[in-house]
C-alpha positions as CSV (number, residue, x, y, z in Angstrom):
1,M,-19.9,-2.1,-3.6
2,R,-16.4,-1.4,-2.4
3,C,-16.9,-3.6,0.8
4,R,-18.5,-6.5,-1.3
5,F,-15.3,-6.4,-3.6
6,I,-13.1,-6.6,-0.7
7,A,-15.1,-9.5,0.7
8,L,-14.9,-11.5,-2.6
9,T,-11.2,-10.6,-2.9
10,C,-10.4,-12.0,0.4
11,T,-12.5,-15.2,-0.1
12,A,-10.8,-15.9,-3.3
13,A,-7.2,-15.5,-1.7
14,L,-8.2,-17.8,1.0
15,L,-9.4,-20.4,-1.6
16,A,-6.1,-20.2,-3.5
17,S,-4.1,-21.2,-0.5
18,P,-3.5,-24.9,0.1
19,A,-3.7,-24.3,3.9
20,V,-7.2,-23.4,3.9
21,F,-8.4,-26.9,3.5
22,A,-7.2,-27.6,7.1
23,V,-9.5,-25.1,8.4
24,S,-12.9,-26.3,9.3
25,R,-16.0,-24.8,7.9
26,Q,-17.0,-23.4,11.3
27,E,-13.9,-21.5,11.8
28,T,-14.1,-20.0,8.4
29,S,-17.6,-18.8,9.2
30,A,-16.5,-17.4,12.6
31,K,-13.6,-15.4,11.0
32,Q,-16.1,-14.0,8.3
33,G,-18.6,-13.1,11.1
34,E,-15.8,-11.1,13.0
35,L,-14.7,-9.3,9.9
36,K,-18.4,-8.5,9.1
37,E,-19.0,-7.2,12.7
38,L,-15.8,-5.0,12.7
39,R,-16.8,-3.5,9.5
40,G,-20.3,-2.7,10.8
41,Q,-18.8,-1.2,13.9
42,M,-16.4,0.9,11.9
43,D,-19.3,2.2,9.8
44,Q,-21.1,3.3,12.9
45,I,-17.9,5.1,14.2
46,K,-17.7,6.8,11.0
47,K,-21.3,8.0,11.2
48,D,-20.6,9.3,14.8
49,L,-17.5,11.1,13.4
50,A,-19.4,12.7,10.7
51,K,-22.0,14.0,13.2
52,T,-19.3,15.3,15.2
53,E,-17.3,17.0,12.3
54,A,-20.8,18.6,10.9
55,S,-21.0,20.7,14.0
56,R,-17.7,22.4,13.5
57,S,-16.1,24.7,11.1
58,D,-12.3,24.6,10.1
59,A,-10.9,25.8,6.9
60,A,-8.4,22.8,6.7
61,D,-11.5,20.5,6.0
62,A,-11.6,21.9,2.6
63,L,-9.1,19.6,1.6
64,K,-10.9,16.5,2.7
65,D,-12.6,15.7,-0.4
66,S,-9.9,16.0,-3.0
67,E,-7.3,14.3,-0.8
68,T,-9.5,11.3,-0.3
69,A,-10.2,11.2,-3.9
70,I,-6.7,11.5,-4.9
71,S,-5.8,8.7,-2.5
72,E,-8.5,6.3,-4.1
73,A,-7.3,7.2,-7.7
74,N,-3.8,6.3,-6.7
75,R,-4.8,3.1,-5.2
76,V,-6.9,2.1,-8.3
77,L,-3.9,3.1,-10.5
78,N,-1.6,0.9,-8.7
79,E,-4.2,-2.1,-9.1
80,L,-4.6,-1.4,-12.8
81,A,-0.8,-1.5,-13.2
82,S,-0.5,-4.8,-11.6
83,A,-3.3,-6.3,-13.7
84,R,-1.6,-4.8,-17.0
85,E,1.6,-6.4,-16.1
86,L,-0.1,-10.0,-15.5
87,T,-1.9,-9.5,-18.8
88,E,1.3,-8.7,-20.7
89,A,3.1,-11.6,-19.2
90,E,0.2,-14.0,-20.3
91,L,0.4,-12.3,-23.9
92,D,4.2,-12.8,-24.1
93,R,3.7,-16.6,-22.9
94,L,1.0,-17.0,-25.7
95,N,3.0,-15.4,-28.4
96,Q,6.0,-17.9,-27.5
97,D,3.4,-20.8,-27.9
98,I,2.2,-19.4,-31.3
99,S,5.9,-19.4,-32.5
100,R,6.3,-22.8,-31.4
101,T,3.1,-24.0,-33.1
102,R,4.2,-22.1,-36.3
103,K,7.6,-24.1,-36.4
104,S,5.9,-27.3,-35.8
105,I,3.4,-26.7,-38.8
106,E,6.3,-25.8,-41.0
107,H,8.4,-28.8,-39.9
108,S,5.4,-31.1,-40.4
109,Q,4.6,-29.6,-43.8
110,Q,8.2,-30.1,-44.9
111,R,8.2,-33.6,-43.9
112,L,4.9,-34.2,-45.7
113,G,6.5,-32.7,-48.9
114,E,9.5,-34.9,-48.7
115,L,7.4,-37.9,-48.2
116,L,5.4,-37.3,-51.0
117,R,8.2,-36.6,-53.4
118,T,10.0,-39.7,-52.3
119,R,7.0,-41.9,-52.5
120,Y,5.9,-40.8,-55.9
121,K,9.4,-41.4,-57.3
122,A,9.5,-44.8,-55.8
123,G,6.1,-45.6,-56.9
124,N,6.8,-44.6,-60.6
125,V,10.0,-46.9,-60.6
126,E,8.0,-49.8,-59.1
127,A,5.2,-49.4,-61.8
128,W,7.7,-49.7,-64.8
129,R,9.5,-52.6,-63.0
130,L,6.3,-54.4,-62.6
131,L,5.5,-54.0,-66.5
132,L,8.9,-55.2,-67.4
133,N,9.2,-58.0,-64.9
134,Q,5.6,-59.1,-65.2
135,Q,5.0,-58.9,-61.4
136,D,1.7,-58.9,-59.8
137,P,-0.4,-55.6,-60.5
138,N,-2.6,-56.1,-57.2
139,Q,0.6,-55.6,-55.0
140,V,1.4,-52.5,-56.8
141,N,-2.2,-51.3,-56.3
142,R,-1.8,-51.9,-52.5
143,D,1.5,-50.1,-52.2
144,L,-0.2,-47.1,-53.9
145,T,-3.2,-47.2,-51.5
146,Y,-0.8,-47.3,-48.5
147,L,0.8,-44.2,-49.9
148,R,-2.4,-42.3,-50.4
149,Y,-3.4,-43.2,-46.7
150,L,0.1,-41.7,-45.4
151,A,-0.5,-38.6,-47.5
152,R,-4.1,-38.2,-46.0
153,S,-2.8,-38.7,-42.5
154,Q,-0.1,-36.0,-42.9
155,Q,-2.7,-33.6,-44.4
156,Q,-4.9,-34.2,-41.4
157,L,-2.0,-33.6,-39.2
158,A,-1.2,-30.3,-40.8
159,G,-4.9,-29.4,-40.7
160,Q,-5.0,-29.9,-36.8
161,L,-1.9,-27.8,-36.5
162,Q,-3.3,-25.0,-38.6
163,Q,-6.5,-25.0,-36.6
164,Q,-4.7,-24.8,-33.2
165,L,-2.5,-21.9,-34.8
166,E,-5.8,-20.1,-35.5
167,Q,-7.2,-20.9,-32.1
168,L,-3.9,-19.4,-30.4
169,N,-4.3,-16.3,-32.8
170,A,-7.8,-15.7,-31.6
171,L,-6.7,-15.9,-28.0
172,A,-3.7,-13.6,-28.7
173,E,-6.2,-11.0,-30.2
174,E,-8.6,-11.3,-27.3
175,I,-5.8,-10.6,-24.8
176,R,-4.6,-7.8,-26.8
177,Q,-7.9,-6.2,-26.7
178,K,-8.3,-6.6,-23.0
179,N,-4.9,-5.2,-22.7
180,E,-5.9,-2.2,-24.8
181,A,-9.0,-1.8,-22.5
182,L,-6.7,-1.8,-19.3
183,R,-4.3,0.9,-20.9
184,E,-7.6,2.9,-21.7
185,L,-8.6,2.5,-18.1
186,A,-5.4,3.7,-16.8
187,Q,-5.5,6.7,-19.0
188,N,-8.9,7.5,-17.7
189,K,-7.8,7.3,-14.2
190,A,-4.7,9.3,-14.9
191,Q,-6.8,12.0,-16.4
192,Q,-9.2,11.9,-13.3
193,K,-6.0,12.1,-11.1
194,N,-4.8,15.2,-12.9
195,S,-8.3,16.8,-12.6
196,L,-8.3,15.9,-8.9
197,E,-5.0,17.3,-8.5
198,E,-6.0,20.6,-10.3
199,Q,-8.9,20.7,-7.9
200,Q,-6.6,20.2,-4.8
201,A,-4.5,22.9,-6.2
202,R,-7.4,25.3,-6.2
203,K,-8.4,24.4,-2.8
204,Q,-4.8,25.0,-1.7
205,A,-4.9,28.2,-3.1
206,L,-8.2,28.8,-1.1
207,L,-6.4,27.6,2.0
208,Q,-3.5,30.0,1.4
209,Q,-6.0,32.9,1.1
210,L,-7.2,31.7,4.6
211,S,-3.7,31.4,5.9
212,Q,-4.3,34.0,8.6
213,R,-7.3,32.3,10.1
214,I,-5.7,28.8,9.8
215,D,-2.6,30.1,11.7
216,S,-4.7,31.6,14.2
217,Q,-6.5,28.4,14.8
218,R,-3.2,26.2,14.8
219,N,-1.8,28.5,17.4
220,Q,-4.5,27.6,19.9
221,L,-3.8,24.9,22.3
222,Q,-7.5,24.1,22.3
223,K,-7.4,23.0,18.7
224,L,-4.5,20.6,19.3
225,Q,-6.2,19.1,22.3
226,A,-9.4,18.8,20.4
227,D,-7.5,16.7,17.7
228,E,-5.8,14.7,20.2
229,K,-8.8,14.0,22.0
230,R,-10.6,12.8,18.8
231,L,-7.8,10.6,18.0
232,S,-7.8,9.1,21.4
233,Q,-11.6,8.4,21.4
234,L,-11.2,6.7,18.1
235,V,-8.4,4.5,19.3
236,D,-10.4,3.8,22.6
237,R,-13.4,2.7,20.6
238,L,-11.2,0.3,18.3
239,N,-9.8,-1.0,21.5
240,A,-13.1,-1.8,22.8
241,I,-14.1,-3.5,19.7
242,L,-11.1,-5.7,19.8
243,R,-10.9,-6.5,23.4
244,Q,-12.9,-9.6,23.3
245,Q,-10.8,-11.1,20.5
246,E,-7.7,-10.1,22.7
247,A,-8.6,-12.1,25.8
248,A,-6.9,-15.3,25.0
249,R,-3.8,-13.5,23.7
250,A,-3.8,-11.4,26.8
251,R,-3.4,-14.4,29.0
252,E,-0.5,-15.6,26.8
253,E,1.1,-12.1,26.8
254,A,1.0,-12.1,30.7
255,K,2.9,-15.3,30.9
256,R,5.5,-13.9,28.4
257,R,5.5,-10.7,30.4
258,A,6.1,-12.7,33.7
259,L,9.2,-14.6,31.9
260,A,10.5,-11.2,30.7
261,E,10.4,-9.7,34.2
262,K,12.0,-12.8,35.7
263,R,14.8,-12.5,33.1
264,A,15.1,-8.6,33.8
265,R,15.4,-9.4,37.5
266,E,18.1,-12.0,36.9
267,Q,20.0,-9.5,34.6
268,A,19.5,-6.8,37.2
269,L,21.0,-9.1,39.7
270,A,23.8,-10.2,37.6
271,E,24.8,-6.6,37.0
272,Q,24.6,-6.1,41.0
273,R,26.9,-9.1,41.4
274,A,29.2,-7.7,38.7
275,K,29.3,-4.3,40.1
276,Q,30.2,-5.7,43.6
277,A,32.9,-7.8,41.9
278,G,34.3,-4.4,40.7
279,K,33.5,-4.9,37.0
280,A,32.0,-2.1,35.0
281,P,28.1,-2.4,34.0
282,P,27.5,-2.8,30.3
283,P,27.3,0.5,28.3
284,K,24.0,2.0,27.9
285,P,22.7,2.4,24.3
286,S,23.3,5.5,22.6
287,A,20.9,7.7,21.5
288,P,18.8,7.0,18.3
289,P,20.0,8.7,15.2
290,E,18.2,11.8,13.9
291,L,18.0,10.2,10.2
292,V,15.9,7.0,9.4
293,T,17.9,5.0,6.9
294,E,16.3,1.6,7.0
295,V,12.7,0.6,6.8
296,P,10.5,-2.6,7.8
297,D,10.8,-5.6,5.4
298,S,9.4,-9.2,5.2
299,S,12.1,-10.4,7.7
300,Q,10.2,-9.1,10.6
301,A,6.7,-10.4,9.5
302,G,5.0,-12.7,12.0
303,Q,6.8,-11.6,15.1
304,R,4.9,-10.5,18.2
305,F,4.9,-6.7,18.5
306,A,6.2,-6.7,21.9
307,A,9.3,-8.8,20.6
308,L,10.2,-5.9,18.4
309,K,11.1,-3.5,21.0
310,G,14.5,-2.1,20.6
311,K,14.8,-3.5,17.0
312,M,11.8,-2.0,15.1
313,R,12.4,-0.3,12.0
314,L,10.6,3.1,11.4
315,P,7.8,3.3,8.5
316,V,9.7,5.5,6.0
317,K,13.2,6.9,5.4
318,G,13.8,10.6,6.3
319,E,14.7,13.0,9.0
320,I,12.9,13.1,12.4
321,T,11.7,16.8,12.9
322,G,9.3,16.2,15.7
323,R,10.0,14.0,18.7
324,F,7.8,12.3,21.3
325,G,7.0,14.6,24.2
326,S,8.9,17.6,22.7
327,S,7.0,21.0,22.2
328,R,5.1,21.6,19.1
329,G,5.3,25.0,17.4
330,E,1.5,25.2,17.5
331,G,1.3,24.5,21.1
332,G,1.1,21.1,23.2
333,S,3.5,18.3,22.6
334,W,4.1,15.6,20.3
335,K,2.3,12.1,21.0
336,G,4.4,10.5,18.3
337,I,7.1,11.4,16.0
338,F,7.1,13.3,12.5
339,I,9.5,11.8,9.8
340,R,10.0,14.5,7.1
341,T,10.5,13.0,3.6
342,G,9.8,13.5,-0.2
343,S,5.9,13.3,-1.2
344,G,4.7,10.0,-2.6
345,Q,7.2,7.6,-0.6
346,P,6.0,4.3,0.2
347,V,4.9,4.1,4.0
348,H,5.7,0.6,5.5
349,A,4.0,-1.3,8.1
350,V,6.2,-1.7,11.2
351,A,4.9,-5.2,12.1
352,S,2.2,-7.7,11.0
353,G,-1.4,-7.2,11.9
354,Q,-4.8,-6.0,10.5
355,V,-6.0,-2.5,9.2
356,V,-8.7,-1.3,11.5
357,F,-9.0,2.3,10.2
358,S,-8.2,3.6,6.9
359,E,-9.9,7.1,6.4
360,W,-9.5,10.9,6.5
361,L,-9.5,12.2,10.0
362,R,-9.5,15.9,10.9
363,G,-6.1,17.1,12.1
364,F,-4.3,13.8,10.8
365,G,-5.4,13.8,7.2
366,N,-5.3,10.5,5.6
367,L,-4.7,8.2,8.5
368,V,-4.1,4.3,8.8
369,I,-4.2,2.5,12.0
370,V,-3.0,-1.1,12.4
371,D,-3.9,-3.5,15.1
372,H,-1.1,-5.7,16.1
373,G,-2.7,-7.6,19.0
374,G,-1.8,-7.5,22.8
375,G,-3.3,-4.2,22.8
376,Y,-0.6,-2.6,20.6
377,M,-1.6,-0.2,17.5
378,S,0.5,1.8,15.0
379,L,-0.7,4.9,13.6
380,Y,0.3,6.6,10.3
381,G,-1.1,9.9,9.4
382,A,-0.5,13.1,7.0
383,N,-0.4,10.5,4.1
384,E,-1.0,11.4,0.4
385,S,-2.7,8.2,-0.5
386,L,-4.1,5.1,1.3
387,L,-3.1,1.9,-0.3
388,K,-4.8,-0.5,2.2
389,Q,-8.4,-0.6,3.5
390,T,-10.1,-1.4,6.7
391,G,-10.2,-5.3,7.2
392,D,-7.0,-5.9,5.2
393,A,-4.3,-8.1,6.7
394,V,-0.9,-6.7,6.4
395,K,2.8,-8.1,7.0
396,A,5.7,-6.3,8.4
397,G,7.1,-4.3,5.2
398,D,4.0,-3.9,3.3
399,A,3.2,-0.5,1.8
400,L,0.2,0.9,3.7
401,A,0.1,4.4,2.1
402,T,2.3,7.1,0.5
403,S,3.7,10.2,2.3
404,G,2.3,13.5,2.1
405,N,1.1,16.5,3.9
406,S,-2.6,15.7,4.2
407,G,-4.7,17.4,6.9
408,G,-3.1,20.7,6.6
409,M,0.4,19.4,7.8
410,G,3.1,22.2,7.5
411,E,5.6,19.6,6.3
412,T,5.6,16.6,3.9
413,G,6.2,13.3,5.4
414,V,4.5,10.8,7.9
415,Y,3.2,11.3,11.4
416,F,3.8,8.0,13.4
417,E,2.4,6.7,16.7
418,I,2.5,3.7,18.8
419,R,-0.1,3.0,21.5
420,Q,-0.7,0.3,23.9
421,N,-4.3,0.2,25.3
422,G,-4.8,3.8,24.0
423,R,-1.7,5.1,25.9
424,P,0.8,6.9,23.6
425,L,4.4,5.2,23.5
426,D,7.7,6.8,22.4
427,P,8.4,5.2,19.0
428,M,12.2,6.0,19.4
429,S,12.3,3.8,22.4
430,W,11.2,0.9,20.2
431,A,13.5,1.7,17.0
432,G,16.5,-0.4,16.5
């Protein structure tokens, strides 16, 4: 049902855009086919992962159900809040229409009363003059008939306005009922979330009771290697799925790369000439700061991922406590970076692309993977909630998830990786 809802939502968004009429029916069908194929292959990956996980035992896996359920509850609450805001805005607009209609009715009724009083007085005076001046009685009768027609028209107008007011009141009542239903749904979801949080707290307590066993597992290099291997296998399979779609873009990327290498050679030659001429070479960039103070926004949307090197903004504000290549306390080394921050902070997409994985994965908790084309992917782990789903298109700056410590992370924040064709890259060498 959720996949069908996503498909219907994507179709409605495409039909609402004026640009979609420029796309042929064949191209639309092809894109829908690619999305269906991607989701089918992702379902197969989930089944394969489930078979692998079923044969292993890890105390941290006790958190999976509650963390996944809380993520889904937060996503539904977010959608309900947006729908409630739209309904309340529509209700405000309708109330304004009702107020204007009431004023129009009052004004028409006032005009009607004034007209009737004036005509009535004028009609009486003309009748007495007719009797005294011996004027034609037929003319008086015609004037009185005309006045009755005017009065009838004014009454019909007032009746129409009153009917419109009743219709607007009925619509307002309907919207109030819908709004009340949305509030009730939100309250129910909030109660579910509280129940799930209580469940998570109980499982956290269980996890603390088993802390010795977990610490023993975390201190084993084999455990970390297994987690890394699992993630690498997932990324490799995702790359295989997307390789056919990347063929044309890869040729274009090769052309751009050749141009970049040419410019690099020209720059190196210029530096060599400057050095021979006795000029100092340009200063090397300083080391990136330990604190992340800026996050991605829409200004970087639509840019090629490769073009963001040296100016990329990291996904969340916070303190970098784990660096690429440095040793981890549990053994092994970091394949990305860990940004420590408060729980529930928005985690932003560093570049535009498509979500190809949005699930819970052992060792990484609630994990989002975004494909950016050209073999580049970004990975966001340890999240509290996942706000985007597989198949969603995202822009730079969009909120993908909220920060947390899912998967048994020792700290609260976000684990962030960049990969090219499955190979981990240092995110700090891309940061601006």
